[in-house]
C-alpha positions as CSV (number, residue, x, y, z in Angstrom):
1,M,287.6,153.4,293.3
2,R,286.0,153.0,289.9
3,H,285.9,155.8,287.4
4,A,283.3,156.2,284.7
5,I,284.6,156.8,281.2
6,A,282.5,159.2,279.2
7,T,281.7,158.3,275.6
8,Y,281.4,161.4,273.5
9,T,281.2,159.9,270.0
10,E,278.9,157.4,268.4
11,I,278.5,155.9,265.0
12,R,275.0,156.0,263.6
13,P,273.4,156.4,260.2
14,K,272.7,159.9,258.9
15,R,269.5,160.8,257.0
16,E,270.7,159.3,253.7
17,G,271.6,156.1,255.5
18,Q,275.4,156.2,255.5
19,D,277.1,155.6,258.9
20,R,278.9,158.7,260.3
21,A,280.5,159.6,263.6
22,F,278.3,162.0,265.7
23,I,278.9,163.6,269.0
24,H,276.8,161.4,271.3
25,G,273.3,162.6,271.9
26,T,273.5,165.4,269.3
27,L,272.9,166.0,265.6
28,V,276.5,167.3,265.2
29,R,278.8,165.2,263.1
30,V,282.4,164.8,264.0
31,Q,283.3,166.0,260.5
32,D,281.4,169.2,261.2
33,V,283.6,170.0,264.2
34,A,286.7,168.8,262.3
35,M,286.1,171.1,259.3
36,L,285.6,174.1,261.6
37,A,289.0,173.4,263.1
38,E,290.9,172.2,259.9
39,V,289.4,174.4,257.2
40,Q,288.3,177.5,259.1
41,G,291.1,177.3,261.7
42,R,288.8,177.7,264.6
43,T,289.9,176.8,268.1
44,P,287.8,174.5,270.4
45,D,286.5,177.6,272.2
46,Q,285.4,179.1,268.9
47,I,283.8,175.9,267.9
48,I,281.7,176.0,271.1
49,D,280.6,179.5,270.0
50,A,279.3,177.9,266.8
51,F,277.7,175.0,268.7
52,P,276.9,176.4,272.1
53,H,275.1,173.2,273.2
54,L,278.4,171.3,273.1
55,T,280.9,171.1,275.9
56,L,284.6,171.6,275.6
57,A,285.1,167.9,276.3
58,Q,282.8,167.0,273.5
59,V,284.7,169.2,271.0
60,H,288.0,167.7,272.1
61,A,286.6,164.2,271.8
62,A,285.3,164.9,268.3
63,L,288.7,166.3,267.3
64,S,290.5,163.3,268.8
65,Y,288.2,160.9,266.9
66,Y,288.8,162.9,263.7
67,F,292.6,162.7,264.1
68,D,292.4,158.9,264.8
69,H,290.1,158.4,261.8
70,R,291.2,161.2,259.4
71,S,291.4,159.2,256.2
72,E,288.0,157.6,256.8
73,I,286.3,160.9,257.5
74,Q,288.0,162.6,254.5
75,D,286.6,159.7,252.4
76,N,283.2,160.3,253.9
77,L,283.4,164.0,253.0
78,K,284.4,163.2,249.4
79,N,281.5,160.7,249.2
80,D,279.1,163.4,250.5
81,E,280.3,165.9,247.9
82,E,279.8,163.3,245.2
83,F,276.3,162.6,246.5
84,V,275.5,166.3,246.4
85,E,276.9,166.6,242.9
86,Q,274.7,163.7,241.7
87,L,271.7,165.3,243.2
88,R,272.4,168.6,241.5
89,K,272.8,166.9,238.1
90,H,269.6,165.0,238.7
91,R,267.4,167.8,240.1
92,G,269.1,170.9,238.6
93,P,269.9,174.0,240.6
94,G,268.2,174.6,243.8
95,V,265.8,177.5,244.7
96,L,268.6,179.6,246.1
97,E,270.9,179.0,243.2
98,R,268.2,179.9,240.7
99,R,267.3,183.0,242.7
100,L,270.9,184.2,242.8
101,K,271.4,183.6,239.1
102,S,268.2,185.5,238.3
103,T,269.4,188.6,240.3
104,A,273.0,188.5,239.2
105,P,274.4,191.9,238.1
106,G,274.6,192.4,234.4
107,R,271.4,190.5,233.5
108,Q,269.2,192.3,231.0
109,D,266.1,191.6,233.1
110,D,267.6,193.8,235.8
111,A,268.7,196.7,233.6
112,V,267.0,200.0,234.2
113,S,265.7,201.8,231.2
114,S,266.7,205.4,230.9
């Protein structure tokens, strides 16, 4: 009897062109699942709550891939952070950041005259 082996991860370019590991057939990167587990301490069941279109098998496969390729994915995360920092330097603060700064407590513009 033959058994099919499901492939849950794939390498493909993300929007900016860099190759990343994704859960097959989705827009969810392996690093997204891994960070929910590693940084936020979420369990696979809690990760499914965050990504309800994923199966438990897909989450476990993503975590397995992450643990097998941890240093590569951490390097990818670092590169992504550097890319975002370069964009911020080039383009300046985004709309949300500007809006938050303009409504920050203690600004004279927000002071109420008595």
